[in-house]
Residue frames as qw, qx, qy, qz and C-alpha x, y, z in Angstrom:
[[0.267, -0.099, 0.551, 0.785, -1.53, -16.74, 47.54],
 [0.431, 0.505, 0.204, -0.719, -3.95, -14.56, 45.59],
 [0.574, 0.334, 0.708, 0.240, -5.71, -15.83, 42.51],
 [0.046, 0.398, -0.282, -0.872, -5.43, -13.84, 39.27],
 [0.570, 0.544, 0.603, -0.124, -8.26, -13.65, 36.77],
 [0.207, 0.028, 0.500, 0.841, -7.99, -12.76, 33.12],
 [0.260, 0.654, 0.504, -0.499, -10.67, -10.25, 32.30],
 [0.285, 0.454, 0.502, 0.678, -12.09, -8.93, 29.07],
 [0.118, -0.532, -0.345, 0.764, -12.45, -5.28, 30.03],
 [0.236, 0.670, 0.549, 0.440, -15.08, -3.39, 28.06],
 [0.269, -0.230, -0.185, 0.917, -14.12, 0.25, 28.35],
 [0.256, 0.788, 0.344, -0.443, -16.28, 3.30, 27.97],
 [0.656, 0.698, 0.200, 0.207, -16.05, 4.82, 24.46],
 [0.471, 0.738, -0.216, 0.433, -12.54, 5.95, 23.45],
 [0.481, -0.775, 0.335, -0.236, -11.03, 5.09, 26.85],
 [0.980, 0.069, -0.137, 0.126, -8.93, 2.07, 25.82],
 [0.560, 0.484, -0.344, 0.578, -5.54, 3.82, 26.00],
 [0.280, -0.622, 0.332, -0.651, -6.34, 5.53, 29.31],
 [0.904, -0.317, 0.097, -0.270, -7.49, 2.20, 30.78],
 [0.896, 0.219, -0.228, 0.312, -4.32, 0.45, 29.54],
 [0.224, 0.605, -0.380, 0.663, -2.27, 3.23, 31.19],
 [0.618, -0.531, 0.251, -0.522, -4.16, 2.60, 34.45],
 [0.995, -0.079, -0.053, -0.014, -3.37, -1.14, 34.19],
 [0.669, 0.429, -0.318, 0.517, 0.32, -0.30, 33.64],
 [0.123, -0.640, 0.348, -0.673, 0.32, 2.07, 36.64],
 [0.799, -0.390, 0.229, -0.395, -1.21, -0.70, 38.78],
 [0.029, -0.496, 0.863, 0.094, 1.37, -3.14, 37.36],
 [0.769, 0.187, 0.539, -0.288, -1.36, -5.50, 36.14],
 [0.300, -0.078, 0.778, 0.547, -0.50, -7.62, 33.11],
 [0.484, 0.646, 0.364, -0.465, -2.64, -6.37, 30.24],
 [0.376, 0.020, 0.639, 0.671, -2.84, -6.15, 26.46],
 [0.392, 0.735, 0.225, -0.505, -4.35, -3.52, 24.24],
 [0.632, 0.219, 0.557, 0.493, -3.99, -4.49, 20.58],
 [0.126, 0.813, -0.002, -0.569, -3.04, -1.33, 18.65],
 [0.668, 0.336, 0.481, 0.458, -2.67, -0.98, 14.90],
 [0.176, -0.338, 0.171, 0.909, -1.34, 1.90, 12.82],
 [0.383, 0.732, 0.564, -0.006, -3.92, 3.88, 10.90],
 [0.310, -0.099, 0.273, 0.905, -3.14, 6.40, 8.18],
 [0.250, 0.808, 0.475, -0.245, -5.38, 9.35, 7.36],
 [0.414, 0.145, 0.348, 0.829, -4.78, 11.39, 4.25],
 [0.088, 0.816, 0.345, -0.455, -5.88, 15.01, 4.23],
 [0.519, 0.845, 0.104, 0.079, -5.59, 17.56, 1.43],
 [0.147, 0.897, -0.376, 0.179, -2.29, 18.96, 2.70],
 [0.087, -0.562, 0.782, -0.257, -0.86, 16.16, 4.83],
 [0.778, -0.088, -0.606, -0.142, -0.85, 12.55, 5.93],
 [0.401, -0.573, 0.501, -0.510, -1.22, 11.62, 9.60],
 [0.630, 0.023, -0.775, 0.035, -0.29, 8.31, 11.21],
 [0.429, -0.454, 0.447, -0.640, -1.74, 7.27, 14.55],
 [0.171, 0.010, -0.982, 0.081, -2.44, 4.12, 16.51],
 [0.632, -0.195, -0.006, -0.750, -5.93, 2.90, 17.18],
 [0.554, -0.182, 0.757, -0.295, -7.33, -0.13, 19.01],
 [0.167, 0.080, -0.887, -0.423, -7.73, -3.24, 16.90],
 [0.282, -0.497, -0.819, -0.057, -10.74, -4.19, 19.04],
 [0.102, -0.462, 0.064, -0.879, -12.41, -0.87, 19.88],
 [0.632, -0.513, 0.016, -0.581, -13.64, -0.80, 23.46],
 [0.961, -0.252, -0.113, -0.022, -11.62, -3.78, 24.73],
 [0.106, 0.689, -0.662, 0.273, -8.51, -4.29, 26.84],
 [0.886, -0.167, -0.434, -0.005, -7.46, -7.68, 28.23],
 [0.075, -0.691, 0.505, -0.512, -6.10, -7.67, 31.77],
 [0.705, -0.164, -0.665, 0.184, -4.94, -10.12, 34.43],
 [0.248, -0.623, 0.213, -0.711, -6.03, -8.85, 37.82],
 [0.184, -0.007, -0.881, 0.435, -5.68, -10.32, 41.33],
 [0.289, -0.581, -0.716, -0.259, -9.22, -10.98, 42.56],
 [0.381, -0.663, -0.438, 0.474, -8.76, -8.91, 45.70],
 [0.209, -0.367, 0.143, 0.895, -7.65, -5.95, 43.52],
 [0.240, 0.482, 0.730, 0.420, -10.57, -6.08, 41.07],
 [0.048, -0.886, -0.398, 0.231, -12.12, -2.91, 42.52],
 [0.328, -0.568, 0.237, 0.716, -8.98, -0.98, 41.43],
 [0.307, 0.165, 0.663, 0.663, -9.84, -1.38, 37.75],
 [0.001, 0.768, 0.596, 0.234, -12.97, 0.72, 38.28],
 [0.403, -0.557, -0.274, 0.672, -11.20, 3.60, 40.10],
 [0.107, -0.296, 0.208, 0.926, -11.10, 6.08, 37.21],
 [0.538, 0.540, 0.428, -0.485, -14.56, 5.40, 35.76],
 [0.189, 0.503, -0.613, -0.579, -13.10, 4.20, 32.45],
 [0.020, 0.036, -0.990, -0.133, -14.73, 0.78, 32.46],
 [0.627, -0.132, -0.237, -0.730, -18.25, -0.25, 31.47],
 [0.919, -0.254, 0.156, -0.257, -17.84, -3.88, 32.62],
 [0.043, 0.558, -0.828, -0.040, -15.34, -6.67, 33.06],
 [0.936, 0.039, -0.113, -0.330, -16.02, -10.25, 32.00],
 [0.537, -0.511, 0.670, 0.028, -14.06, -13.14, 33.53],
 [0.514, 0.430, -0.667, -0.325, -12.37, -15.37, 30.93],
 [0.905, -0.196, 0.216, -0.310, -13.60, -18.95, 31.44],
 [0.957, 0.144, 0.105, 0.228, -11.22, -20.97, 29.25],
 [0.225, -0.887, 0.285, 0.286, -7.88, -19.34, 30.10],
 [0.569, -0.243, 0.635, 0.463, -5.57, -21.72, 28.12],
 [0.468, 0.574, 0.582, 0.335, -7.62, -21.20, 24.95],
 [0.021, 0.988, 0.138, -0.063, -7.77, -17.44, 25.58],
 [0.399, -0.731, 0.392, 0.391, -3.98, -17.23, 26.08],
 [0.578, 0.085, 0.656, 0.478, -3.37, -19.17, 22.82],
 [0.321, 0.782, 0.470, 0.256, -5.68, -16.81, 20.93],
 [0.177, -0.965, 0.033, 0.192, -4.10, -13.77, 22.57],
 [0.531, -0.435, 0.525, 0.503, -0.63, -15.00, 21.53],
 [0.501, 0.410, 0.627, 0.433, -1.95, -15.37, 17.97],
 [0.105, 0.954, 0.274, 0.064, -3.33, -11.82, 18.01],
 [0.363, -0.823, 0.256, 0.353, -0.03, -10.47, 19.34],
 [0.577, -0.129, 0.614, 0.523, 1.91, -12.31, 16.60],
 [0.392, 0.648, 0.549, 0.353, -0.37, -11.00, 13.84],
 [0.060, -0.990, -0.107, 0.064, -0.25, -7.41, 15.15],
 [0.472, -0.677, 0.387, 0.410, 3.56, -7.58, 15.52],
 [0.668, 0.183, 0.573, 0.438, 3.95, -8.92, 11.96],
 [0.003, -0.454, 0.162, 0.876, 2.86, -5.59, 10.52],
 [0.088, 0.265, 0.825, 0.492, 0.53, -7.27, 8.02],
 [0.361, -0.125, -0.079, -0.921, -2.60, -5.35, 7.14],
 [0.113, -0.245, -0.955, 0.125, -5.58, -6.81, 8.98],
 [0.419, -0.281, -0.169, -0.847, -9.28, -6.28, 9.39],
 [0.279, 0.028, 0.820, -0.498, -11.57, -7.44, 12.17],
 [0.463, -0.082, -0.615, -0.633, -14.40, -9.56, 10.78],
 [0.679, -0.220, 0.388, -0.584, -17.40, -10.94, 12.64],
 [0.211, -0.115, 0.968, 0.069, -17.59, -14.72, 12.90],
 [0.626, 0.123, -0.285, -0.716, -20.10, -16.02, 10.42],
 [0.215, -0.078, 0.954, -0.195, -21.74, -19.11, 11.89],
 [0.160, -0.298, -0.843, -0.418, -24.62, -21.21, 10.59],
 [0.234, -0.704, -0.671, 0.005, -27.93, -19.52, 11.29],
 [0.289, -0.431, -0.175, 0.836, -26.35, -16.14, 12.11],
 [0.300, 0.856, 0.420, -0.025, -28.56, -13.29, 10.88],
 [0.430, -0.227, 0.238, 0.841, -26.80, -10.85, 8.60],
 [0.341, 0.852, 0.245, -0.313, -27.60, -7.75, 6.59],
 [0.676, 0.343, 0.282, 0.589, -26.08, -6.98, 3.19],
 [0.196, -0.841, -0.099, 0.494, -24.27, -3.64, 3.42],
 [0.073, -0.553, 0.486, 0.673, -22.73, -3.40, -0.03],
 [0.120, 0.023, 0.854, 0.507, -23.60, -3.97, -3.64],
 [0.338, -0.196, -0.447, -0.805, -26.96, -4.03, -5.43],
 [0.577, -0.430, -0.684, -0.123, -28.64, -6.10, -2.66],
 [0.147, 0.206, -0.464, 0.849, -27.80, -3.50, 0.02],
 [0.451, -0.205, 0.232, -0.837, -30.27, -3.63, 2.90],
 [0.827, -0.089, -0.435, -0.346, -31.55, -7.18, 2.42],
 [0.421, -0.507, 0.660, -0.361, -31.37, -9.50, 5.43],
 [0.865, 0.107, -0.449, -0.198, -30.80, -13.23, 5.58],
 [0.714, -0.581, 0.384, -0.073, -28.86, -15.86, 7.48],
 [0.097, 0.590, -0.785, -0.163, -25.61, -17.72, 6.96],
 [0.928, 0.079, -0.149, -0.332, -26.30, -21.14, 5.50],
 [0.950, 0.043, -0.151, 0.268, -22.86, -22.75, 5.53],
 [0.333, -0.909, 0.209, 0.139, -20.14, -21.35, 7.81],
 [0.721, -0.195, 0.467, 0.474, -17.50, -23.37, 5.94],
 [0.340, 0.333, 0.458, 0.751, -18.40, -21.18, 2.95],
 [0.051, -0.651, -0.454, 0.606, -19.51, -17.86, 4.48],
 [0.068, -0.107, 0.424, 0.897, -19.59, -16.37, 0.99],
 [0.285, -0.338, -0.679, -0.586, -23.25, -17.29, 0.73],
 [0.246, 0.072, 0.590, -0.765, -26.34, -16.35, 2.67],
 [0.015, -0.422, -0.875, -0.237, -29.92, -17.51, 2.48],
 [0.268, -0.039, 0.057, -0.961, -32.70, -14.99, 2.02],
 [0.209, 0.266, 0.905, -0.259, -35.99, -16.34, 3.33],
 [0.404, -0.127, -0.389, -0.818, -39.24, -16.37, 1.41],
 [0.250, -0.059, 0.811, -0.526, -41.33, -17.49, 4.37],
 [0.688, 0.248, 0.199, -0.652, -44.72, -17.72, 2.64],
 [0.776, 0.389, -0.433, -0.244, -43.27, -20.24, 0.20],
 [0.828, -0.464, 0.315, 0.014, -41.20, -21.95, 2.91],
 [0.839, 0.345, 0.068, 0.416, -38.20, -21.61, 0.66],
 [0.343, -0.801, 0.145, 0.468, -35.01, -19.67, 0.63],
 [0.646, 0.745, -0.082, 0.145, -32.76, -18.17, -1.98],
 [0.754, -0.407, 0.133, 0.499, -29.05, -18.88, -1.60],
 [0.349, 0.929, -0.042, 0.115, -27.04, -15.84, -2.70],
 [0.774, 0.004, -0.110, 0.623, -23.28, -15.76, -3.07],
 [0.096, -0.969, -0.046, -0.225, -22.06, -12.66, -1.28],
 [0.513, 0.407, -0.475, 0.588, -18.54, -11.49, -0.31],
 [0.549, -0.485, -0.570, 0.374, -18.13, -11.59, 3.48],
 [0.258, -0.136, -0.151, 0.945, -17.08, -7.92, 3.55],
 [0.274, -0.276, -0.358, -0.849, -20.58, -7.04, 2.30],
 [0.599, -0.472, -0.631, -0.142, -22.19, -8.69, 5.31],
 [0.135, -0.473, 0.433, -0.755, -22.96, -7.12, 8.67],
 [0.335, -0.217, -0.896, 0.194, -23.81, -9.41, 11.57],
 [0.411, -0.557, -0.176, -0.700, -27.11, -8.54, 13.22],
 [0.219, -0.334, 0.700, -0.592, -27.76, -8.85, 16.96]]
């Protein structure tokens, strides 16, 4: 009996739908989270679907068939999921949220010590780190020469996670 692996497939730019079609053609279980996006132009409004997680498709592939996922040069890399039960629970949650039709936004996880940059408001461009992940509304800006920091309350949507 062959063993199946769940993979996080990182596609080349704007190849998510083509890669999902390849997975369907190969009859591999897969999931591409799509959400409806609306664009308003001067004369009209257009609705289209776009990936919730740009660049990512989740797929379950038999190990001996892994080479097939690279056949159309749509994939940058594939990462094996280590904790499958946890992954499947989270994937079910994502599917439920997407199916609900509620408006949603992908946000980076703000963890203690994570470097961030302020991308909105009067402090735009300043960098700091998350002090308390239970209250990610605040970041600490370092004043290294004084060995002190300034804790600033900042809405999470004004923060960009740095590498």
